C-alpha positions in Angstrom: 105.0 71.7 105.2 108.3 72.8 103.6 110.8 75.5 104.7 111.8 78.1 102.2 114.2 81.0 102.5 112.9 84.5 101.7 115.2 87.2 100.4 113.6 90.6 101.0 114.3 93.8 99.0 113.4 97.4 98.9 110.2 98.6 100.7 109.4 95.0 101.7 112.7 94.9 103.6 111.6 98.0 105.5 108.5 96.2 106.6 110.2 92.9 107.5 113.3 94.6 108.9 115.7 92.0 107.7 117.3 90.8 104.4 116.5 87.1 104.7 114.2 84.8 106.8 113.0 81.2 106.6 109.4 80.3 107.1 107.3 77.1 106.8 104.8 77.0 103.9 101.8 74.7 104.1 100.4 72.7 101.2 99.8 73.5 98.5 103.4 74.7 98.5 103.2 77.4 95.8 104.5 80.9 95.4 101.1 82.2 96.3 101.0 80.2 99.5 104.5 81.5 100.4 103.3 85.0 99.8 100.3 84.4 102.1 102.6 83.1 104.9 104.8 86.2 104.6 101.8 88.5 104.5 100.2 86.8 107.5 103.5 87.5 109.5 103.8 91.0 108.1 100.3 92.3 107.1 101.5 95.6 105.4 103.1 93.5 102.7 99.7 92.4 101.4 99.2 95.9 99.8 102.2 95.2 97.6 100.9 92.0 96.1 99.5 93.5 92.8 102.9 94.9 91.8 105.2 92.1 92.9 107.2 89.6 90.8 108.2 86.2 92.1 111.7 84.7 91.7 112.5 81.2 92.8 116.2 80.2 92.9 117.0 83.4 90.9 114.5 82.7 88.1 111.3 84.7 87.5 108.3 82.4 87.8 104.5 82.7 88.0 103.0 82.7 91.5 101.4 79.3 90.8 104.8 77.5 90.7 105.3 74.6 93.0 108.0 75.2 95.7 110.5 72.6 97.0 112.2 72.3 100.4 115.0 74.8 100.7 114.0 77.0 97.7 115.2 80.6 97.9 112.3 82.9 97.0 112.1 86.7 96.5 109.1 88.9 96.0 110.4 91.7 93.9 108.8 95.1 94.1 108.9 97.5 91.0 112.2 99.3 90.5 112.7 102.7 88.9 115.9 104.2 87.8 117.1 107.4 86.4 
């Protein structure tokens, strides 16, 4: 297992009720596995999966990307402006 830091934004922050947390991700340590860990801890997040983008260390990446110990990840919901 590795520990990653999650940065949480928008409606996901409303569910998690904090801006940042650290969780252990089991092998295979991918963005998808990290999402599953977060969704297991906060089940309402699972409904957001189809519309989320993943960023690792401030770069957009596919959910299949391999994670490393200490990575900072964000699951970014859609944003609208006006």
